[in-house]
C-alpha positions as CSV (number, residue, x, y, z in Angstrom):
1,M,21.7,139.2,72.5
2,K,19.9,141.2,69.8
3,D,21.4,144.7,70.1
4,I,24.6,146.0,71.4
5,N,23.1,149.3,72.4
6,G,22.9,150.0,76.2
7,K,24.6,146.4,77.2
8,V,27.2,146.2,79.6
9,V,30.4,143.8,78.3
10,W,33.1,143.2,80.0
11,I,35.9,143.0,77.5
12,I,39.4,140.9,78.9
13,G,42.0,141.2,76.6
14,C,41.7,144.7,75.0
15,S,44.6,146.7,75.2
16,S,45.9,145.3,71.6
17,G,44.7,143.6,68.6
18,I,41.3,142.0,68.1
19,G,40.2,143.2,71.6
20,L,41.2,146.6,71.3
21,A,39.1,146.6,67.5
22,L,36.0,145.5,69.5
23,A,35.8,147.8,72.3
24,K,36.6,150.6,69.8
25,E,33.5,148.8,67.5
26,L,31.4,147.6,70.5
27,S,31.4,151.4,71.9
28,E,30.8,152.9,68.8
29,Q,27.6,150.5,68.6
30,G,26.5,152.1,72.7
31,A,27.6,149.5,74.7
32,S,28.7,150.2,78.1
33,L,32.4,148.4,78.8
34,I,34.3,147.0,81.2
35,L,38.0,147.3,79.9
36,S,40.3,144.9,81.2
37,A,44.4,143.5,80.6
38,R,47.5,143.8,82.4
39,R,48.5,147.4,81.3
40,Q,46.4,150.4,83.1
41,D,48.1,152.7,80.9
42,K,47.1,150.7,77.5
43,L,43.6,150.7,78.9
44,E,43.1,154.6,79.9
45,D,44.5,155.4,76.9
46,L,41.5,153.0,74.8
47,N,39.4,154.4,77.5
48,N,40.4,157.8,76.8
49,S,39.8,157.4,72.6
50,L,36.7,155.9,73.3
51,G,35.0,159.3,75.3
52,G,35.9,158.6,78.8
53,N,32.8,157.1,79.7
54,H,33.9,153.4,80.2
55,L,35.2,151.3,83.3
56,I,38.7,150.3,83.7
57,C,39.4,147.1,85.7
58,P,43.0,146.1,85.1
59,V,43.2,141.8,85.5
60,D,45.9,139.0,85.2
61,V,43.6,136.2,84.2
62,G,46.3,133.9,85.6
63,S,44.9,135.0,88.6
64,H,41.4,133.6,89.7
65,K,41.2,136.3,92.7
66,S,42.5,139.3,90.6
67,L,39.5,138.5,88.1
68,I,37.4,137.7,91.7
69,D,38.4,141.2,92.6
70,A,37.2,142.7,89.4
71,V,33.9,141.2,89.5
72,S,33.5,143.0,93.0
73,I,34.0,146.5,91.3
74,I,31.8,145.9,88.2
75,K,28.7,144.5,90.7
76,E,29.3,147.8,92.5
77,T,29.1,149.9,89.1
78,Y,26.7,148.3,87.2
79,P,23.4,146.5,88.0
80,K,23.8,144.0,85.4
81,L,26.2,142.4,83.1
82,D,25.0,141.0,79.6
83,S,28.2,139.2,78.3
84,A,32.0,138.5,79.1
85,I,34.4,138.2,76.5
86,F,37.9,136.6,77.2
87,L,40.2,137.4,74.2
88,P,43.8,136.9,75.9
89,A,46.5,134.8,74.6
90,M,50.0,134.1,75.1
91,Y,52.0,133.4,71.9
92,V,55.2,132.1,70.8
93,A,56.8,132.1,67.3
94,H,55.9,128.9,65.2
95,D,59.6,128.9,64.3
96,G,60.2,125.0,65.2
97,I,62.9,125.9,67.8
98,K,62.2,123.9,71.2
99,K,60.4,126.0,74.0
100,D,61.0,126.5,77.4
101,I,58.8,124.5,79.9
102,E,58.3,127.4,81.7
103,I,57.2,129.3,79.0
104,I,54.5,126.8,78.4
105,H,53.3,126.5,81.7
106,K,52.4,130.1,81.2
107,M,51.0,130.2,78.0
108,L,48.6,127.1,79.6
109,S,47.9,129.2,82.6
110,V,47.0,132.0,80.4
111,N,45.1,130.9,77.2
112,I,43.2,128.0,79.0
113,G,43.4,128.5,82.9
114,G,42.3,132.4,82.4
115,A,39.2,131.0,80.6
116,F,38.5,128.9,83.0
117,N,39.1,131.8,86.1
118,M,36.9,134.2,84.1
119,V,33.7,131.6,83.6
120,D,34.3,131.0,87.2
121,V,33.7,134.1,88.1
122,V,30.9,135.4,85.6
123,Q,29.1,132.3,85.6
124,P,27.3,133.0,89.3
125,I,26.3,136.5,88.3
126,F,24.7,135.2,85.3
127,E,22.7,132.3,86.8
128,K,21.4,134.4,89.5
129,Q,20.4,137.5,87.3
130,G,18.6,135.0,84.7
131,F,20.9,135.5,81.6
132,G,24.2,136.1,80.4
133,Q,26.3,135.6,77.2
134,I,29.5,133.9,77.9
135,V,32.1,134.3,74.8
136,L,35.8,132.2,74.0
137,C,38.4,133.0,71.9
138,G,39.9,130.1,70.0
139,S,41.6,129.9,67.0
140,I,41.3,127.7,63.7
141,A,44.5,126.3,65.1
142,G,43.1,124.9,67.7
143,Y,40.9,122.1,65.0
144,R,44.0,120.2,64.4
145,G,47.5,120.1,65.4
146,L,49.8,121.5,63.3
147,P,53.3,121.8,62.7
148,M,55.2,123.1,65.4
149,G,52.4,124.7,66.7
150,Q,52.2,123.6,70.2
151,P,51.9,125.1,72.6
152,Y,49.1,127.2,71.0
153,C,47.1,125.0,68.8
154,A,46.9,123.2,72.2
155,S,45.7,125.4,74.1
156,K,43.1,126.4,71.5
157,A,41.7,122.9,71.0
158,A,41.1,123.5,74.7
159,I,39.3,126.0,74.2
160,I,37.1,124.6,71.9
161,S,36.4,121.8,74.0
162,Y,35.5,123.9,76.8
163,A,33.3,126.4,74.9
164,E,31.3,123.0,73.4
165,S,30.7,121.3,77.1
166,L,29.9,125.2,78.5
167,K,27.4,125.5,75.5
168,I,25.6,122.3,76.6
169,E,25.8,122.6,80.4
170,L,24.3,126.6,80.6
171,E,21.9,126.8,78.0
172,P,19.1,125.7,80.6
173,N,20.3,128.7,82.5
174,N,19.6,131.0,80.0
175,I,23.5,131.5,79.4
176,D,24.5,131.8,75.7
177,V,28.0,130.6,75.0
178,K,29.8,131.6,72.1
179,L,33.8,130.7,70.4
180,I,35.4,133.3,68.2
181,N,37.8,131.0,66.0
182,P,39.8,133.5,63.8
183,G,41.7,132.8,61.3
184,F,45.2,135.2,60.5
185,V,44.3,138.8,61.9
186,R,47.3,140.8,62.1
187,T,47.8,142.0,65.3
188,P,50.8,141.8,67.7
189,L,50.8,138.4,67.8
190,T,51.0,137.3,64.3
191,D,53.8,139.8,63.7
192,K,55.9,137.8,65.3
193,N,55.2,135.1,62.7
194,D,57.7,134.9,59.6
195,F,55.8,132.5,57.2
196,P,52.9,132.9,55.0
197,M,49.6,133.9,56.7
198,P,47.3,132.9,54.2
199,M,44.0,135.8,53.9
200,I,45.5,137.8,56.5
201,I,42.9,140.6,57.8
202,E,42.8,143.7,59.5
203,P,41.3,144.0,63.6
204,D,38.8,146.4,62.5
205,I,37.0,143.8,60.2
206,A,38.0,141.0,63.0
207,A,35.5,143.3,65.5
208,K,33.0,143.6,62.6
209,A,32.7,139.9,62.0
210,I,32.5,139.2,65.9
211,A,30.1,142.1,66.7
212,R,27.9,140.3,64.2
213,G,28.1,137.1,66.0
214,L,27.4,138.2,69.7
215,K,24.0,139.2,68.3
216,S,22.9,135.9,66.2
217,R,22.2,132.5,66.9
218,V,25.3,130.9,66.3
219,F,27.6,129.1,68.3
220,E,31.1,129.7,66.3
221,I,31.9,133.0,65.5
222,H,34.9,132.0,62.6
223,F,36.3,134.5,59.8
224,P,37.6,134.9,57.4
225,K,35.2,132.3,55.8
226,K,36.9,131.4,52.8
227,F,40.2,130.2,54.5
228,T,38.1,128.7,57.5
229,Y,36.1,126.7,56.0
230,I,39.6,125.5,54.1
231,M,40.8,124.4,57.8
232,K,37.2,122.8,58.5
233,L,37.6,120.6,55.6
234,L,41.4,119.9,57.2
235,H,39.6,119.0,60.3
236,I,37.5,116.4,59.3
237,L,40.4,114.9,56.9
238,P,41.0,111.3,58.3
239,P,44.6,110.8,60.0
240,S,46.2,109.7,57.5
241,L,45.4,111.9,54.9
242,Y,45.9,114.6,57.3
243,F,49.0,114.0,58.1
244,F,50.5,113.5,54.5
245,V,48.8,116.9,54.0
246,M,50.9,118.5,56.7
247,R,54.1,117.1,56.4
248,N,54.3,118.6,52.9
249,I,53.1,122.1,54.1
250,Q,55.2,121.9,57.4
251,K,58.4,123.8,55.8
252,F,56.3,127.0,56.1
253,F,55.9,126.2,59.6
254,I,59.9,126.0,59.9
255,K,62.7,129.0,60.4
256,K,65.1,128.7,57.7
């Protein structure tokens, strides 16, 4: 996708944070948006702030049927779909407290199960029309297992692996797969953290980085670069050295 103007883009998870900022950025660049999240009132507020010209389509990404129903509405409204962007994430603070197993299952259902649900409903559309773009949101937290980071880190590692597999599989069908790996971005999710968040950026900066990435040939859209390259270095460390480093910094992830 070389240009945003005139493209039909489905943003799932745009009621707050990065998704909300991205909706504003892509709208300013001339995209026709399908705005999806669980809360219709939040979507209506967002659409009104953007001029009221976009399609509101509430979904629960943990429900496959919810996404099937959304696709039916999208097909009735637009003759094509250029891009589908999956941003939802359930997160609990890395506080060192054991997580309830039901919360863990819910998080996995949203963070990785929701991504599978989205791809399942948009892939046939893209294959039929002969083009399309699938964008999944991982995290630098998925590069390596972080202290007190499970199950969030595990779900984001799964997203990274899933996107890499899809990239290879769907290229022959002219479907562009991209992966977003943010560092720390100031959102309602990161507001839950009580540890230092290095090089944290505002959502509008993240949105501009994503918009540039959507129009580029890159697979991974990661930001802020100074921080993500540090995390990439940790990613390639041998396990013994990585564990040594993590043992010495894990205190920042433990609630005092």
